[in-house]
PDB file with SEQRES, HELIX, SHEET and CRYST1 records, atoms N, CA, C and O in Angstrom:
SEQRES   1 A   81  MET THR SER ASN ASN VAL LYS VAL HIS PRO ARG MET LYS          
SEQRES   2 A   81  GLU LEU TYR LYS PHE PHE LYS TYR ASN GLY LYS VAL MET          
SEQRES   3 A   81  ASP ILE ILE ASP TYR ASP PRO LYS VAL MET ASP ILE PHE          
SEQRES   4 A   81  SER ARG ASP VAL LEU LYS LYS ILE ARG ASN GLY ASP GLU          
SEQRES   5 A   81  ASP TRP GLU GLU MET LEU PRO GLU GLY ILE SER GLU ILE          
SEQRES   6 A   81  ILE LYS GLN LYS LYS LEU PHE GLN ARG LYS LYS MET PRO          
SEQRES   7 A   81  GLU ASN LYS                                                  
HELIX    1 AA1 PRO A   10  MET A   12  5                                   3    
HELIX    2 AA2 LYS A   13  TYR A   21  1                                   9    
HELIX    3 AA3 PRO A   33  VAL A   35  5                                   3    
HELIX    4 AA4 SER A   40  ASN A   49  1                                  10    
HELIX    5 AA5 GLU A   52  MET A   57  5                                   6    
HELIX    6 AA6 ILE A   62  GLN A   68  1                                   7    
CRYST1    1.000    1.000    1.000  90.00  90.00  90.00 P 1           1          
ATOM      1  N   MET A   1     -52.240  15.589 -77.887  1.00  0.00           N  
ATOM      2  CA  MET A   1     -52.364  16.593 -78.918  1.00  0.00           C  
ATOM      3  C   MET A   1     -52.263  15.902 -80.281  1.00  0.00           C  
ATOM      4  O   MET A   1     -51.413  15.036 -80.489  1.00  0.00           O  
ATOM      5  N   THR A   2     -53.110  16.284 -81.168  1.00  0.00           N  
ATOM      6  CA  THR A   2     -53.082  15.753 -82.524  1.00  0.00           C  
ATOM      7  C   THR A   2     -53.122  16.911 -83.514  1.00  0.00           C  
ATOM      8  O   THR A   2     -53.279  18.071 -83.133  1.00  0.00           O  
ATOM      9  N   SER A   3     -52.978  16.574 -84.784  1.00  0.00           N  
ATOM     10  CA  SER A   3     -53.040  17.628 -85.803  1.00  0.00           C  
ATOM     11  C   SER A   3     -54.437  18.227 -85.911  1.00  0.00           C  
ATOM     12  O   SER A   3     -54.613  19.286 -86.514  1.00  0.00           O  
ATOM     13  N   ASN A   4     -55.420  17.566 -85.339  1.00  0.00           N  
ATOM     14  CA  ASN A   4     -56.793  18.081 -85.380  1.00  0.00           C  
ATOM     15  C   ASN A   4     -57.127  19.006 -84.222  1.00  0.00           C  
ATOM     16  O   ASN A   4     -58.036  19.829 -84.333  1.00  0.00           O  
ATOM     17  N   ASN A   5     -56.402  18.886 -83.103  1.00  0.00           N  
ATOM     18  CA  ASN A   5     -56.751  19.719 -81.950  1.00  0.00           C  
ATOM     19  C   ASN A   5     -55.617  20.626 -81.484  1.00  0.00           C  
ATOM     20  O   ASN A   5     -55.726  21.245 -80.425  1.00  0.00           O  
ATOM     21  N   VAL A   6     -54.530  20.718 -82.253  1.00  0.00           N  
ATOM     22  CA  VAL A   6     -53.416  21.579 -81.874  1.00  0.00           C  
ATOM     23  C   VAL A   6     -53.845  23.053 -81.962  1.00  0.00           C  
ATOM     24  O   VAL A   6     -54.588  23.445 -82.862  1.00  0.00           O  
ATOM     25  N   LYS A   7     -53.366  23.842 -81.023  1.00  0.00           N  
ATOM     26  CA  LYS A   7     -53.679  25.273 -81.016  1.00  0.00           C  
ATOM     27  C   LYS A   7     -52.711  25.988 -81.958  1.00  0.00           C  
ATOM     28  O   LYS A   7     -51.495  25.889 -81.799  1.00  0.00           O  
ATOM     29  N   VAL A   8     -53.251  26.699 -82.926  1.00  0.00           N  
ATOM     30  CA  VAL A   8     -52.452  27.427 -83.908  1.00  0.00           C  
ATOM     31  C   VAL A   8     -52.770  28.908 -83.770  1.00  0.00           C  
ATOM     32  O   VAL A   8     -53.926  29.294 -83.595  1.00  0.00           O  
ATOM     33  N   HIS A   9     -51.728  29.734 -83.851  1.00  0.00           N  
ATOM     34  CA  HIS A   9     -51.926  31.185 -83.775  1.00  0.00           C  
ATOM     35  C   HIS A   9     -52.909  31.607 -84.870  1.00  0.00           C  
ATOM     36  O   HIS A   9     -52.845  31.094 -85.986  1.00  0.00           O  
ATOM     37  N   PRO A  10     -53.809  32.529 -84.563  1.00  0.00           N  
ATOM     38  CA  PRO A  10     -54.816  32.944 -85.555  1.00  0.00           C  
ATOM     39  C   PRO A  10     -54.217  33.369 -86.904  1.00  0.00           C  
ATOM     40  O   PRO A  10     -54.803  33.098 -87.952  1.00  0.00           O  
ATOM     41  N   ARG A  11     -53.065  34.027 -86.884  1.00  0.00           N  
ATOM     42  CA  ARG A  11     -52.453  34.457 -88.152  1.00  0.00           C  
ATOM     43  C   ARG A  11     -51.930  33.285 -88.969  1.00  0.00           C  
ATOM     44  O   ARG A  11     -51.748  33.412 -90.180  1.00  0.00           O  
ATOM     45  N   MET A  12     -51.685  32.143 -88.326  1.00  0.00           N  
ATOM     46  CA  MET A  12     -51.126  30.983 -89.013  1.00  0.00           C  
ATOM     47  C   MET A  12     -52.183  29.924 -89.340  1.00  0.00           C  
ATOM     48  O   MET A  12     -51.881  28.915 -89.976  1.00  0.00           O  
ATOM     49  N   LYS A  13     -53.405  30.156 -88.909  1.00  0.00           N  
ATOM     50  CA  LYS A  13     -54.452  29.148 -89.030  1.00  0.00           C  
ATOM     51  C   LYS A  13     -54.681  28.712 -90.477  1.00  0.00           C  
ATOM     52  O   LYS A  13     -54.765  27.513 -90.741  1.00  0.00           O  
ATOM     53  N   GLU A  14     -54.784  29.637 -91.406  1.00  0.00           N  
ATOM     54  CA  GLU A  14     -55.038  29.288 -92.809  1.00  0.00           C  
ATOM     55  C   GLU A  14     -53.850  28.562 -93.420  1.00  0.00           C  
ATOM     56  O   GLU A  14     -54.028  27.622 -94.195  1.00  0.00           O  
ATOM     57  N   LEU A  15     -52.644  28.989 -93.079  1.00  0.00           N  
ATOM     58  CA  LEU A  15     -51.449  28.309 -93.574  1.00  0.00           C  
ATOM     59  C   LEU A  15     -51.400  26.880 -93.032  1.00  0.00           C  
ATOM     60  O   LEU A  15     -51.087  25.943 -93.767  1.00  0.00           O  
ATOM     61  N   TYR A  16     -51.708  26.721 -91.750  1.00  0.00           N  
ATOM     62  CA  TYR A  16     -51.737  25.386 -91.148  1.00  0.00           C  
ATOM     63  C   TYR A  16     -52.769  24.518 -91.855  1.00  0.00           C  
ATOM     64  O   TYR A  16     -52.481  23.368 -92.188  1.00  0.00           O  
ATOM     65  N   LYS A  17     -53.958  25.044 -92.087  1.00  0.00           N  
ATOM     66  CA  LYS A  17     -54.998  24.276 -92.769  1.00  0.00           C  
ATOM     67  C   LYS A  17     -54.544  23.860 -94.171  1.00  0.00           C  
ATOM     68  O   LYS A  17     -54.839  22.751 -94.616  1.00  0.00           O  
ATOM     69  N   PHE A  18     -53.827  24.751 -94.865  1.00  0.00           N  
ATOM     70  CA  PHE A  18     -53.300  24.432 -96.188  1.00  0.00           C  
ATOM     71  C   PHE A  18     -52.348  23.233 -96.118  1.00  0.00           C  
ATOM     72  O   PHE A  18     -52.472  22.284 -96.893  1.00  0.00           O  
ATOM     73  N   PHE A  19     -51.396  23.288 -95.180  1.00  0.00           N  
ATOM     74  CA  PHE A  19     -50.441  22.184 -95.036  1.00  0.00           C  
ATOM     75  C   PHE A  19     -51.143  20.889 -94.617  1.00  0.00           C  
ATOM     76  O   PHE A  19     -50.828  19.816 -95.129  1.00  0.00           O  
ATOM     77  N   LYS A  20     -52.070  20.991 -93.707  1.00  0.00           N  
ATOM     78  CA  LYS A  20     -52.810  19.811 -93.241  1.00  0.00           C  
ATOM     79  C   LYS A  20     -53.597  19.191 -94.393  1.00  0.00           C  
ATOM     80  O   LYS A  20     -53.566  17.974 -94.577  1.00  0.00           O  
ATOM     81  N   TYR A  21     -54.295  20.004 -95.160  1.00  0.00           N  
ATOM     82  CA  TYR A  21     -55.097  19.520 -96.274  1.00  0.00           C  
ATOM     83  C   TYR A  21     -54.229  18.820 -97.328  1.00  0.00           C  
ATOM     84  O   TYR A  21     -54.654  17.838 -97.935  1.00  0.00           O  
ATOM     85  N   ASN A  22     -53.022  19.331 -97.537  1.00  0.00           N  
ATOM     86  CA  ASN A  22     -52.121  18.782 -98.551  1.00  0.00           C  
ATOM     87  C   ASN A  22     -51.210  17.676 -98.028  1.00  0.00           C  
ATOM     88  O   ASN A  22     -50.254  17.291 -98.701  1.00  0.00           O  
ATOM     89  N   GLY A  23     -51.496  17.166 -96.843  1.00  0.00           N  
ATOM     90  CA  GLY A  23     -50.763  16.022 -96.308  1.00  0.00           C  
ATOM     91  C   GLY A  23     -49.358  16.337 -95.825  1.00  0.00           C  
ATOM     92  O   GLY A  23     -48.538  15.428 -95.697  1.00  0.00           O  
ATOM     93  N   LYS A  24     -49.062  17.589 -95.556  1.00  0.00           N  
ATOM     94  CA  LYS A  24     -47.723  17.983 -95.088  1.00  0.00           C  
ATOM     95  C   LYS A  24     -47.626  17.995 -93.571  1.00  0.00           C  
ATOM     96  O   LYS A  24     -46.531  18.122 -93.023  1.00  0.00           O  
ATOM     97  N   VAL A  25     -48.751  17.866 -92.889  1.00  0.00           N  
ATOM     98  CA  VAL A  25     -48.793  17.756 -91.427  1.00  0.00           C  
ATOM     99  C   VAL A  25     -49.460  16.428 -91.109  1.00  0.00           C  
ATOM    100  O   VAL A  25     -50.594  16.166 -91.510  1.00  0.00           O  
ATOM    101  N   MET A  26     -48.729  15.598 -90.379  1.00  0.00           N  
ATOM    102  CA  MET A  26     -49.269  14.286 -90.041  1.00  0.00           C  
ATOM    103  C   MET A  26     -48.992  13.993 -88.574  1.00  0.00           C  
ATOM    104  O   MET A  26     -48.007  14.467 -88.009  1.00  0.00           O  
ATOM    105  N   ASP A  27     -49.866  13.214 -87.969  1.00  0.00           N  
ATOM    106  CA  ASP A  27     -49.695  12.817 -86.574  1.00  0.00           C  
ATOM    107  C   ASP A  27     -48.628  11.732 -86.470  1.00  0.00           C  
ATOM    108  O   ASP A  27     -48.518  10.870 -87.341  1.00  0.00           O  
ATOM    109  N   ILE A  28     -47.851  11.783 -85.403  1.00  0.00           N  
ATOM    110  CA  ILE A  28     -46.900  10.722 -85.092  1.00  0.00           C  
ATOM    111  C   ILE A  28     -47.628   9.737 -84.195  1.00  0.00           C  
ATOM    112  O   ILE A  28     -48.071  10.096 -83.103  1.00  0.00           O  
ATOM    113  N   ILE A  29     -47.753   8.510 -84.645  1.00  0.00           N  
ATOM    114  CA  ILE A  29     -48.547   7.539 -83.885  1.00  0.00           C  
ATOM    115  C   ILE A  29     -47.697   6.425 -83.279  1.00  0.00           C  
ATOM    116  O   ILE A  29     -48.147   5.736 -82.363  1.00  0.00           O  
ATOM    117  N   ASP A  30     -46.484   6.241 -83.773  1.00  0.00           N  
ATOM    118  CA  ASP A  30     -45.654   5.131 -83.284  1.00  0.00           C  
ATOM    119  C   ASP A  30     -44.476   5.665 -82.464  1.00  0.00           C  
ATOM    120  O   ASP A  30     -43.319   5.529 -82.863  1.00  0.00           O  
ATOM    121  N   TYR A  31     -44.779   6.261 -81.337  1.00  0.00           N  
ATOM    122  CA  TYR A  31     -43.750   6.821 -80.471  1.00  0.00           C  
ATOM    123  C   TYR A  31     -43.767   6.124 -79.121  1.00  0.00           C  
ATOM    124  O   TYR A  31     -44.739   5.466 -78.750  1.00  0.00           O  
ATOM    125  N   ASP A  32     -42.668   6.285 -78.398  1.00  0.00           N  
ATOM    126  CA  ASP A  32     -42.548   5.680 -77.072  1.00  0.00           C  
ATOM    127  C   ASP A  32     -42.825   6.758 -76.024  1.00  0.00           C  
ATOM    128  O   ASP A  32     -41.992   7.645 -75.839  1.00  0.00           O  
ATOM    129  N   PRO A  33     -43.950   6.713 -75.342  1.00  0.00           N  
ATOM    130  CA  PRO A  33     -44.283   7.761 -74.367  1.00  0.00           C  
ATOM    131  C   PRO A  33     -43.286   7.856 -73.214  1.00  0.00           C  
ATOM    132  O   PRO A  33     -43.240   8.879 -72.531  1.00  0.00           O  
ATOM    133  N   LYS A  34     -42.479   6.806 -72.982  1.00  0.00           N  
ATOM    134  CA  LYS A  34     -41.511   6.838 -71.878  1.00  0.00           C  
ATOM    135  C   LYS A  34     -40.366   7.811 -72.144  1.00  0.00           C  
ATOM    136  O   LYS A  34     -39.663   8.197 -71.210  1.00  0.00           O  
ATOM    137  N   VAL A  35     -40.165   8.213 -73.397  1.00  0.00           N  
ATOM    138  CA  VAL A  35     -39.035   9.095 -73.712  1.00  0.00           C  
ATOM    139  C   VAL A  35     -39.468  10.539 -73.953  1.00  0.00           C  
ATOM    140  O   VAL A  35     -38.660  11.376 -74.358  1.00  0.00           O  
ATOM    141  N   MET A  36     -40.727  10.823 -73.705  1.00  0.00           N  
ATOM    142  CA  MET A  36     -41.239  12.164 -73.982  1.00  0.00           C  
ATOM    143  C   MET A  36     -40.678  13.235 -73.051  1.00  0.00           C  
ATOM    144  O   MET A  36     -40.801  14.426 -73.336  1.00  0.00           O  
ATOM    145  N   ASP A  37     -40.066  12.828 -71.947  1.00  0.00           N  
ATOM    146  CA  ASP A  37     -39.503  13.811 -71.021  1.00  0.00           C  
ATOM    147  C   ASP A  37     -37.993  13.999 -71.221  1.00  0.00           C  
ATOM    148  O   ASP A  37     -37.347  14.671 -70.417  1.00  0.00           O  
ATOM    149  N   ILE A  38     -37.432  13.420 -72.269  1.00  0.00           N  
ATOM    150  CA  ILE A  38     -36.005  13.580 -72.565  1.00  0.00           C  
ATOM    151  C   ILE A  38     -35.845  14.700 -73.584  1.00  0.00           C  
ATOM    152  O   ILE A  38     -36.451  14.671 -74.655  1.00  0.00           O  
ATOM    153  N   PHE A  39     -35.023  15.685 -73.240  1.00  0.00           N  
ATOM    154  CA  PHE A  39     -34.791  16.832 -74.117  1.00  0.00           C  
ATOM    155  C   PHE A  39     -33.325  16.888 -74.508  1.00  0.00           C  
ATOM    156  O   PHE A  39     -32.442  16.654 -73.683  1.00  0.00           O  
ATOM    157  N   SER A  40     -33.074  17.200 -75.769  1.00  0.00           N  
ATOM    158  CA  SER A  40     -31.711  17.224 -76.282  1.00  0.00           C  
ATOM    159  C   SER A  40     -30.825  18.190 -75.497  1.00  0.00           C  
ATOM    160  O   SER A  40     -29.645  17.911 -75.285  1.00  0.00           O  
ATOM    161  N   ARG A  41     -31.377  19.311 -75.068  1.00  0.00           N  
ATOM    162  CA  ARG A  41     -30.567  20.286 -74.315  1.00  0.00           C  
ATOM    163  C   ARG A  41     -30.082  19.691 -72.996  1.00  0.00           C  
ATOM    164  O   ARG A  41     -28.985  20.010 -72.537  1.00  0.00           O  
ATOM    165  N   ASP A  42     -30.907  18.814 -72.376  1.00  0.00           N  
ATOM    166  CA  ASP A  42     -30.509  18.166 -71.125  1.00  0.00           C  
ATOM    167  C   ASP A  42     -29.416  17.133 -71.369  1.00  0.00           C  
ATOM    168  O   ASP A  42     -28.478  17.015 -70.580  1.00  0.00           O  
ATOM    169  N   VAL A  43     -29.537  16.386 -72.464  1.00  0.00           N  
ATOM    170  CA  VAL A  43     -28.520  15.390 -72.808  1.00  0.00           C  
ATOM    171  C   VAL A  43     -27.200  16.093 -73.088  1.00  0.00           C  
ATOM    172  O   VAL A  43     -26.154  15.682 -72.585  1.00  0.00           O  
ATOM    173  N   LEU A  44     -27.247  17.152 -73.888  1.00  0.00           N  
ATOM    174  CA  LEU A  44     -26.035  17.893 -74.222  1.00  0.00           C  
ATOM    175  C   LEU A  44     -25.373  18.482 -72.979  1.00  0.00           C  
ATOM    176  O   LEU A  44     -24.148  18.469 -72.861  1.00  0.00           O  
ATOM    177  N   LYS A  45     -26.171  18.991 -72.066  1.00  0.00           N  
ATOM    178  CA  LYS A  45     -25.636  19.552 -70.819  1.00  0.00           C  
ATOM    179  C   LYS A  45     -24.914  18.475 -70.008  1.00  0.00           C  
ATOM    180  O   LYS A  45     -23.836  18.716 -69.464  1.00  0.00           O  
ATOM    181  N   LYS A  46     -25.514  17.292 -69.933  1.00  0.00           N  
ATOM    182  CA  LYS A  46     -24.887  16.190 -69.195  1.00  0.00           C  
ATOM    183  C   LYS A  46     -23.575  15.767 -69.861  1.00  0.00           C  
ATOM    184  O   LYS A  46     -22.590  15.487 -69.177  1.00  0.00           O  
ATOM    185  N   ILE A  47     -23.567  15.722 -71.196  1.00  0.00           N  
ATOM    186  CA  ILE A  47     -22.335  15.367 -71.903  1.00  0.00           C  
ATOM    187  C   ILE A  47     -21.237  16.368 -71.575  1.00  0.00           C  
ATOM    188  O   ILE A  47     -20.117  15.984 -71.238  1.00  0.00           O  
ATOM    189  N   ARG A  48     -21.557  17.632 -71.674  1.00  0.00           N  
ATOM    190  CA  ARG A  48     -20.562  18.690 -71.439  1.00  0.00           C  
ATOM    191  C   ARG A  48     -20.093  18.748 -69.992  1.00  0.00           C  
ATOM    192  O   ARG A  48     -18.969  19.170 -69.718  1.00  0.00           O  
ATOM    193  N   ASN A  49     -20.953  18.323 -69.062  1.00  0.00           N  
ATOM    194  CA  ASN A  49     -20.585  18.344 -67.645  1.00  0.00           C  
ATOM    195  C   ASN A  49     -19.916  17.052 -67.191  1.00  0.00           C  
ATOM    196  O   ASN A  49     -19.542  16.923 -66.025  1.00  0.00           O  
ATOM    197  N   GLY A  50     -19.763  16.098 -68.104  1.00  0.00           N  
ATOM    198  CA  GLY A  50     -19.120  14.833 -67.760  1.00  0.00           C  
ATOM    199  C   GLY A  50     -20.010  13.883 -66.984  1.00  0.00           C  
ATOM    200  O   GLY A  50     -19.514  12.928 -66.385  1.00  0.00           O  
ATOM    201  N   ASP A  51     -21.306  14.121 -66.981  1.00  0.00           N  
ATOM    202  CA  ASP A  51     -22.272  13.264 -66.293  1.00  0.00           C  
ATOM    203  C   ASP A  51     -22.593  12.075 -67.200  1.00  0.00           C  
ATOM    204  O   ASP A  51     -23.127  12.264 -68.293  1.00  0.00           O  
ATOM    205  N   GLU A  52     -22.276  10.862 -66.766  1.00  0.00           N  
ATOM    206  CA  GLU A  52     -22.439   9.686 -67.617  1.00  0.00           C  
ATOM    207  C   GLU A  52     -23.885   9.207 -67.743  1.00  0.00           C  
ATOM    208  O   GLU A  52     -24.153   8.276 -68.501  1.00  0.00           O  
ATOM    209  N   ASP A  53     -24.813   9.817 -67.025  1.00  0.00           N  
ATOM    210  CA  ASP A  53     -26.221   9.414 -67.116  1.00  0.00           C  
ATOM    211  C   ASP A  53     -26.813   9.658 -68.509  1.00  0.00           C  
ATOM    212  O   ASP A  53     -27.833   9.064 -68.858  1.00  0.00           O  
ATOM    213  N   TRP A  54     -26.185  10.522 -69.301  1.00  0.00           N  
ATOM    214  CA  TRP A  54     -26.722  10.855 -70.620  1.00  0.00           C  
ATOM    215  C   TRP A  54     -26.811   9.631 -71.532  1.00  0.00           C  
ATOM    216  O   TRP A  54     -27.677   9.566 -72.405  1.00  0.00           O  
ATOM    217  N   GLU A  55     -25.922   8.672 -71.331  1.00  0.00           N  
ATOM    218  CA  GLU A  55     -25.890   7.501 -72.214  1.00  0.00           C  
ATOM    219  C   GLU A  55     -27.182   6.710 -72.147  1.00  0.00           C  
ATOM    220  O   GLU A  55     -27.608   6.137 -73.149  1.00  0.00           O  
ATOM    221  N   GLU A  56     -27.811   6.669 -70.983  1.00  0.00           N  
ATOM    222  CA  GLU A  56     -29.048   5.918 -70.801  1.00  0.00           C  
ATOM    223  C   GLU A  56     -30.257   6.639 -71.392  1.00  0.00           C  
ATOM    224  O   GLU A  56     -31.323   6.044 -71.545  1.00  0.00           O  
ATOM    225  N   MET A  57     -30.091   7.916 -71.724  1.00  0.00           N  
ATOM    226  CA  MET A  57     -31.192   8.713 -72.248  1.00  0.00           C  
ATOM    227  C   MET A  57     -31.363   8.549 -73.759  1.00  0.00           C  
ATOM    228  O   MET A  57     -32.375   8.973 -74.318  1.00  0.00           O  
ATOM    229  N   LEU A  58     -30.381   7.937 -74.420  1.00  0.00           N  
ATOM    230  CA  LEU A  58     -30.384   7.831 -75.877  1.00  0.00           C  
ATOM    231  C   LEU A  58     -30.710   6.418 -76.337  1.00  0.00           C  
ATOM    232  O   LEU A  58     -30.564   5.461 -75.576  1.00  0.00           O  
ATOM    233  N   PRO A  59     -31.156   6.288 -77.594  1.00  0.00           N  
ATOM    234  CA  PRO A  59     -31.402   4.945 -78.132  1.00  0.00           C  
ATOM    235  C   PRO A  59     -30.107   4.132 -78.171  1.00  0.00           C  
ATOM    236  O   PRO A  59     -29.007   4.685 -78.210  1.00  0.00           O  
ATOM    237  N   GLU A  60     -30.261   2.839 -78.158  1.00  0.00           N  
ATOM    238  CA  GLU A  60     -29.121   1.923 -78.157  1.00  0.00           C  
ATOM    239  C   GLU A  60     -28.184   2.215 -79.337  1.00  0.00           C  
ATOM    240  O   GLU A  60     -28.625   2.367 -80.476  1.00  0.00           O  
ATOM    241  N   GLY A  61     -26.903   2.288 -79.042  1.00  0.00           N  
ATOM    242  CA  GLY A  61     -25.888   2.479 -80.072  1.00  0.00           C  
ATOM    243  C   GLY A  61     -25.504   3.927 -80.327  1.00  0.00           C  
ATOM    244  O   GLY A  61     -24.418   4.187 -80.845  1.00  0.00           O  
ATOM    245  N   ILE A  62     -26.356   4.869 -79.979  1.00  0.00           N  
ATOM    246  CA  ILE A  62     -26.083   6.276 -80.262  1.00  0.00           C  
ATOM    247  C   ILE A  62     -24.970   6.817 -79.375  1.00  0.00           C  
ATOM    248  O   ILE A  62     -24.115   7.566 -79.847  1.00  0.00           O  
ATOM    249  N   SER A  63     -24.970   6.449 -78.099  1.00  0.00           N  
ATOM    250  CA  SER A  63     -23.924   6.952 -77.200  1.00  0.00           C  
ATOM    251  C   SER A  63     -22.551   6.459 -77.647  1.00  0.00           C  
ATOM    252  O   SER A  63     -21.563   7.180 -77.511  1.00  0.00           O  
ATOM    253  N   GLU A  64     -22.477   5.240 -78.179  1.00  0.00           N  
ATOM    254  CA  GLU A  64     -21.199   4.713 -78.657  1.00  0.00           C  
ATOM    255  C   GLU A  64     -20.685   5.533 -79.841  1.00  0.00           C  
ATOM    256  O   GLU A  64     -19.490   5.814 -79.934  1.00  0.00           O  
ATOM    257  N   ILE A  65     -21.575   5.911 -80.730  1.00  0.00           N  
ATOM    258  CA  ILE A  65     -21.178   6.728 -81.887  1.00  0.00           C  
ATOM    259  C   ILE A  65     -20.685   8.091 -81.424  1.00  0.00           C  
ATOM    260  O   ILE A  65     -19.674   8.589 -81.920  1.00  0.00           O  
ATOM    261  N   ILE A  66     -21.391   8.693 -80.478  1.00  0.00           N  
ATOM    262  CA  ILE A  66     -21.007  10.014 -79.968  1.00  0.00           C  
ATOM    263  C   ILE A  66     -19.622   9.946 -79.333  1.00  0.00           C  
ATOM    264  O   ILE A  66     -18.789  10.826 -79.553  1.00  0.00           O  
ATOM    265  N   LYS A  67     -19.379   8.901 -78.545  1.00  0.00           N  
ATOM    266  CA  LYS A  67     -18.066   8.768 -77.889  1.00  0.00           C  
ATOM    267  C   LYS A  67     -16.979   8.445 -78.907  1.00  0.00           C  
ATOM    268  O   LYS A  67     -15.877   8.989 -78.831  1.00  0.00           O  
ATOM    269  N   GLN A  68     -17.276   7.575 -79.846  1.00  0.00           N  
ATOM    270  CA  GLN A  68     -16.289   7.164 -80.850  1.00  0.00           C  
ATOM    271  C   GLN A  68     -15.850   8.360 -81.703  1.00  0.00           C  
ATOM    272  O   GLN A  68     -14.662   8.512 -81.990  1.00  0.00           O  
ATOM    273  N   LYS A  69     -16.782   9.192 -82.101  1.00  0.00           N  
ATOM    274  CA  LYS A  69     -16.472  10.337 -82.959  1.00  0.00           C  
ATOM    275  C   LYS A  69     -16.115  11.592 -82.161  1.00  0.00           C  
ATOM    276  O   LYS A  69     -15.838  12.650 -82.726  1.00  0.00           O  
ATOM    277  N   LYS A  70     -16.129  11.447 -80.832  1.00  0.00           N  
ATOM    278  CA  LYS A  70     -15.805  12.553 -79.924  1.00  0.00           C  
ATOM    279  C   LYS A  70     -16.651  13.796 -80.219  1.00  0.00           C  
ATOM    280  O   LYS A  70     -16.149  14.917 -80.304  1.00  0.00           O  
ATOM    281  N   LEU A  71     -17.942  13.551 -80.370  1.00  0.00           N  
ATOM    282  CA  LEU A  71     -18.875  14.646 -80.635  1.00  0.00           C  
ATOM    283  C   LEU A  71     -19.221  15.375 -79.339  1.00  0.00           C  
ATOM    284  O   LEU A  71     -19.206  14.786 -78.258  1.00  0.00           O  
ATOM    285  N   PHE A  72     -19.519  16.613 -79.460  1.00  0.00           N  
ATOM    286  CA  PHE A  72     -19.982  17.464 -78.359  1.00  0.00           C  
ATOM    287  C   PHE A  72     -18.941  17.666 -77.266  1.00  0.00           C  
ATOM    288  O   PHE A  72     -19.300  18.010 -76.140  1.00  0.00           O  
ATOM    289  N   GLN A  73     -17.684  17.466 -77.560  1.00  0.00           N  
ATOM    290  CA  GLN A  73     -16.636  17.717 -76.578  1.00  0.00           C  
ATOM    291  C   GLN A  73     -16.116  19.135 -76.772  1.00  0.00           C  
ATOM    292  O   GLN A  73     -16.056  19.654 -77.887  1.00  0.00           O  
ATOM    293  N   ARG A  74     -15.750  19.731 -75.669  1.00  0.00           N  
ATOM    294  CA  ARG A  74     -15.177  21.066 -75.753  1.00  0.00           C  
ATOM    295  C   ARG A  74     -13.751  20.962 -76.252  1.00  0.00           C  
ATOM    296  O   ARG A  74     -12.959  20.147 -75.779  1.00  0.00           O  
ATOM    297  N   LYS A  75     -13.450  21.800 -77.207  1.00  0.00           N  
ATOM    298  CA  LYS A  75     -12.095  21.820 -77.734  1.00  0.00           C  
ATOM    299  C   LYS A  75     -11.292  22.882 -77.013  1.00  0.00           C  
ATOM    300  O   LYS A  75     -11.786  23.975 -76.738  1.00  0.00           O  
ATOM    301  N   LYS A  76     -10.039  22.546 -76.707  1.00  0.00           N  
ATOM    302  CA  LYS A  76      -9.185  23.515 -76.036  1.00  0.00           C  
ATOM    303  C   LYS A  76      -8.770  24.587 -77.038  1.00  0.00           C  
ATOM    304  O   LYS A  76      -8.418  24.292 -78.181  1.00  0.00           O  
ATOM    305  N   MET A  77      -8.818  25.815 -76.591  1.00  0.00           N  
ATOM    306  CA  MET A  77      -8.409  26.942 -77.420  1.00  0.00           C  
ATOM    307  C   MET A  77      -6.886  26.994 -77.442  1.00  0.00           C  
ATOM    308  O   MET A  77      -6.246  26.784 -76.412  1.00  0.00           O  
ATOM    309  N   PRO A  78      -6.300  27.271 -78.599  1.00  0.00           N  
ATOM    310  CA  PRO A  78      -4.847  27.394 -78.655  1.00  0.00           C  
ATOM    311  C   PRO A  78      -4.382  28.590 -77.829  1.00  0.00           C  
ATOM    312  O   PRO A  78      -5.008  29.650 -77.827  1.00  0.00           O  
ATOM    313  N   GLU A  79      -3.283  28.394 -77.138  1.00  0.00           N  
ATOM    314  CA  GLU A  79      -2.760  29.464 -76.303  1.00  0.00           C  
ATOM    315  C   GLU A  79      -2.010  30.469 -77.167  1.00  0.00           C  
ATOM    316  O   GLU A  79      -1.234  30.100 -78.048  1.00  0.00           O  
ATOM    317  N   ASN A  80      -2.257  31.739 -76.896  1.00  0.00           N  
ATOM    318  CA  ASN A  80      -1.529  32.812 -77.599  1.00  0.00           C  
ATOM    319  C   ASN A  80      -0.212  33.065 -76.890  1.00  0.00           C  
ATOM    320  O   ASN A  80      -0.168  33.236 -75.672  1.00  0.00           O  
ATOM    321  N   LYS A  81       0.840  33.084 -77.656  1.00  0.00           N  
ATOM    322  CA  LYS A  81       2.160  33.308 -77.037  1.00  0.00           C  
ATOM    323  C   LYS A  81       2.638  34.718 -77.247  1.00  0.00           C  
ATOM    324  O   LYS A  81       3.725  35.075 -76.794  1.00  0.00           O  
TER     325      LYS A  81                                                      
END                                                                             
């Protein structure tokens, strides 16, 4: 799919053409096709479920930052007394 052959809803077609003409829509050409099946929702689900496979799904160094900053961890709710 490219910016020239993407399907746009008929009501959005003129707006899309405006953005395309003004250089606000551009094709991504330098991507790694091997990672196209990785979705953030799947990574987040694995993190929350304690599945360590998520680390291999991210670019190098990102999993270390997530673990170091304790991102995406469930916080315990304070108990009401």
